N, C-alpha and C positions, 0 to 999 in steps of 0.2 A: 710680189703680191702687194696689194694696195694697203695692207695693214702695217707694213714696215715703213711706209711713207707718211703715215699719220702720227702726229705727235700729241694729239689730244686724246686722253685715255677714254673719255666719254664717247668720242666718235669711233674709237676702235671697238668699244663694247657694242655700239649700236650696229656697226657693220657686221660684227660677229653674230649678233642676233638675227639680222637679216639673212646672213649666210646659213645659219642653222635652220631658220624657218624655210627657206627655199630648198635646202638640201635634204634635211632630215624630215621635217614635218610634211612638206609638200612633195618632195621627191623630184624636184625640177631637174631636168637634164643639164649636165655641166656646160653644154654648148649653147644654152638659152640665156638670154640677158635677164638681169634681175627685174622683177616686177616693180615698177616705179611706185605703185601704191604702198608697198612695204617700206620703201625708203621714206615715203611721206609719213607713214604710221610711226616709224621709230623715232621721229622727231618729238613725238609726244608719248613718253613711256607708258602713261596710263592707258591711252588708247591701244598701244601696241600690246600691253599685257592683258587687256580685256578683249582683244580681237578674237573672233571665233575661228581660232586656228584648227580646231577639231573638225568643224564643218568644211573648211577648205581642204583639209587633208582627206577627209572622207569623199568629198566630191572628186578629188584627183584620183583616189583609189578606184572609185566607180568608173571614171573615164578610162583608166588603164585597164581594167577588167573588161570592159566593153570592147576596147581596142584589141586586146588579146583574143577575146572570143571571136571577133571578126576575122582575125588573122589566123585562127585555128591554133592559138597557143604558141605560135612561133615567135 
C-alpha cells in the first residue's frame, strides 16, 4: 500500500482523507481510480474541509438507487 512508502506524515494524512472520502463518503468501487479532483483538493486543507461532501455523497446515492431500480434491485 502506498501509505507505507510515504515518509511525510502530512502526505499520509492527506492520502487517508482522500481514501476515506472515496470509500466511505462517496462509496466508490475499489476497482475505480481515485478522482483527481480530490487529490487536488487535499493540497489545500481549507478547501478540502469545506468541500460539499454531503452533496457529492447524496448524488452518488441517487445514482446508485436509480441504477438499482433499472436493474430491478439485483
